[in-house]
C-alpha positions, 0 to 999 in steps of 0.5 A, a space after each residue: 726888401 727885408 731879405 735884401 736888407 738882411 743880406 746887406 746887414 750880414 755883409 757889413 758884418 762879414 769878417 775882413 782881413 785881420 789887419 783891417 779889423 784891427 784898423 777898424 777896432 782902432 778907428 773906434 778905441 782911438 778915434 772914438 768913430 761912431 757905429 755909422 761911421 765904422 759901418 760906412 768904413 766897413 762896406 767901403 774897405 770891404 769892397 776894396 779888399 774884394 778888389 785887391 782879392 780880384 787882383 791877387 793881392 792884399 792890403 799889405 803888398 798892393 802897389 801904388 800903381 795898383 791903387 791908381 788902377 783901382 781909382 780908374 776902375 771906381 771912375 768908370 763904374 758910374 758910381 757918384 764922385 762923392 761915394 768914390 771920395 768917401 771911399 778913397 778917404 777910408 783907403 788912405 787912413 787904412 794905409 796910414 795906419 798900416 804904414 805908422 803900425 809897422 805892418 807895411 814899410 811904406 804908404 802906397 796911398 800916401 801920394 794918391 790923387 784924390 777925387 774932386 767933389 763938386 760943391 753944389 749951390 744950396 737951394 733956398 726953400 720957398 716961403 711956402 715950403 718954410 711955412 710947411 715946415 714951421 707948421 709940421 711941428 704939432 703937439 703940446 709937449 715940451 719937446 714939441 715946444 722946443 722944436 718949434 722955437 728952434 725952427 722959429 729961431 733958425 728961420 728968423 736969424 739965419 743961425 747955423 744950427 751949430 749956433 743955435 743949439 749952442 745958445 745959453 739962456 743969457 744969450 737971448 733978450 726976448 724983450 729987445 728981440 735980440 739974441 747973440 750968436 757965436 760964429 766960426 772962430 767965436 766971432 760974435 754978432 747980434 741978430 734981431 728976432 722976429 715976433 713969431 720966434 720971440 713968442 715960440 722961444 718964450 713958450 719953450 722957456 716956460 716949459 724948459 724946466 720940465 726937462 732940466 737935468 743936472 747936465 742942462 746948465 744954462 743951454 737954451 735947447 735941451 734934449 730928452 734927458 736934459 743934456 744941451 741938444 
C-alpha cells in the first residue's frame, strides 16, 4: 500500500502539457482553488491528456467529435457517474480557459453534453446511531466541549452545518432555549433548543474564552486558533 501511495503521488506530480500546467497555476492564483482541488484536477486532466495522446492529438487540436468519443469511452469504462461528471467539469474549464486566453480560436467543449448524476436521497440516522455519535466526543478540553455543543445543537435544531458554525453568541437565548438561525437567502427562523443542547452549549460558553483571539469576534464556535470555526 505504501508503494502504491508513493506511485500515485508521483503520478499526481507528473508534468502535464504546458497549457494544462498554466491552467492549473491560473486556478490557484486567480481562483484560489485548494491543493486538494488542484490535485483532483491534475489527476482528471492527466487521464484526459493520456487519452488525447493515444488518439494522436492534444488539447490544442482536439475536436468536439473527439470529445464526444471520449465521453463515450468513459461511460463504457464502468467508472462512477460522479467521477465522469467531475472529469468533464475539469475538461470544460480547461477548454474555456484556453479559448479565453487565445490559445485556440474555439471551445470544443462548449456544447459538450454533460453527464447527469442521480441525486441520492439522504438516509436519516437511527436514534442509536445519533447516540453513538454524541457519545463519541470524549475529553474535557475546551475543544471537546465545543464539539459536543456543536453536535448537540445540530441534533436538537436540524440546522445546516453552515448555519450552526455561522452562529454568533447573540443568536442564542439559553434561558429561553431558543436559537436564531439564518438559512439560505438570509432567511431567519427561531428554533427551540433541547435541554441537552442547552447544557452542552453552556459548558462550551464557560470555556470559550480559553481559545478566544483577536479574530474571534462574536462567533459562537471557534477553531483551535480562535477564528470562527
